[in-house]
N, C-alpha and C positions, 0 to 999 in steps of 0.2 A: 529440354535444356541440353546444351552441348556438353561434351565430355570435359573440355577444359574448364568451363564454368562450374561444373559439378566438383571438379578437383579443387578449385579455389574455395568453394563453399565448404568442402570437407576440411580443408586446412584452416579456414576461418573458425569453424566449429571447434576444431581441436585446440586452436590457440585460445579461444574464449574459455573453453572448459579448463585448460591448464591454468589460466589466470584466476578463474574462480576457485579452483581447488587450492591454489596458493593462499588466497584470501581466507578460505575456509580453514586451512591449517593454521594460519596466524590467529584467527579468532578462537579456535579451539585451544591453541597452545598458550599464547601470551595474553589472551583476552580474559583469562581467569575462568573460562567456562568449563574447563576440564576438572577443576578442583572445587573445594568448598569455599564458601564466601569468607569464612574466617581466615583461610590461607591468603586471600587477596587483601584483606584488611589488616591482618596482623593481630586481630582481636581474638582472645580466647573464647569469648562469649558475647552474644548480642543482647543478652538479657539485662545487663547492667547499664546499657546505654539508652538514651532517649531515642525513639524511633527515627527522629529527624537526623540523628548523627550518621545513620547508615543510608540516608536517602539518596545521596549522590552515587554511592556504590550500587544500590539497587537499580537506580535509573540506568547507569552505564551497563549493568549486567543485562537488564531487560532489553536495552537497545541492541546490545551485541547478540542476544538470542534472536531478536527480530531480524537482524542482518543475516545471521547464520541460516535462519529458516528461508529467507529470500534467496540466498545463494544456493542452498540445496535444491530449491524449486527450479532455479535457472539451470543448474547442472542436470537435473532430471529432464528438463525440456531439451537440452542439448543432446543428451543420450537418446531421447526419442527421435530427434531429427537425424541423428547418426544412423539409427535403425531404419528410418525412412530412406536414407541414402542407400543403404545396403539392399533394401527391398525394392528399390526403384520407384518409390512413391513420393520421393522428395520433390517439392515444387508444386504439388497438387494439394488442394485444401482437403483436410481430413473430414470436414463436415459436408461440403457440397460437391467436392470432386473437381471443381474448376481449377484452372491453372492460377498459381499465385504469381503476381507480377514480379519480374526480375528485380526491379528497384526495391521492392519490399523485402525480398530475400537478401539483397545486398545490405540493406539497413538493419535487418533483424534475421540473421541466418537461422536461428533456432525456431522460427515461426512455422507452424503447421496449418495455420488457418489464413484464409483471405481476409481482407479488411472488413468486408461485410459480415462474415461469420464471427470474426473476433468481436465486432461491435455488438452483435446479437448476444454472444456469450457474456460480455460485460454487462449488458442491460439486464440479463437474467439474474446475474449475481447481485445487481443493485436492487432487484425486485424482491429478493429473499431477505428482507430486513425484519428485525424484531417487531412483533405486534405492538409493543409498547410505544413505538414511534408514531403510531396513528394518533395517540393521545396528544402528542406534541405538535401535530400539524393542524392548522397553520401556525407558524411561530407567533407566540403571544396571543393565540386565539382564545385562550381561557381568560386572559386579563383585559382584552379589549372587547368590552361587551356593551358598547353604546347602542342602546335601543331607546325607543321613545319613552318607555315606562321604566327604564333602568335608573335607579337612584344610587347605586353603589359607586364608590370611588375606585375606578379601575385603572389599568395600565395607561390608557389614553389620557385620563384625567391627570395622572401623575406626570406624564410627559408635558402636558399643557401647563401645569403648575411650574415645572422646572424651566420650561421654555420662556416663561415670563421674565426670568432673570437673564435671558440671553442664550444664544446658541453659537455654535462655531460656524454657522453659515454666514455668507456675506450679506444676506438680506437683512432688512431692518427687523427690530424686535416686534413680536406680535402685539 
């Protein structure tokens, strides 16, 4: 990668980091994340209220916490890319060592992985799902049990009974 392009990437990383840090400061300061929930709601205690009364505040607070976590992760990625720039390894995939295409670096300056390795990493994170999800696959697998000797009223039978009254499809009623 040429020197001028590296300088542009360095500036892009610095600008993106500054913008993210500004958002982080706003979330921490005015988002109510720096203080207690009672300070943001004006309530002395949450015990005398119905739980639904604080539902909106809890939703907003959890949303802000999620955004803050994402922003901090992105800042960490930028700092890692800045270290790679200093070390001279920027533009090369951390996993396989191949060169990262310039268009990818322009679109996502903080990336340290080529598209192929990024996809592999994302596929691995999808594979690490809770074991309980195996029970849920396939969807409705437990309630659609049409077999020759099955006499129970299952999910498919319920659908057929409801479909007798009409469906939203354009085809005729069954």
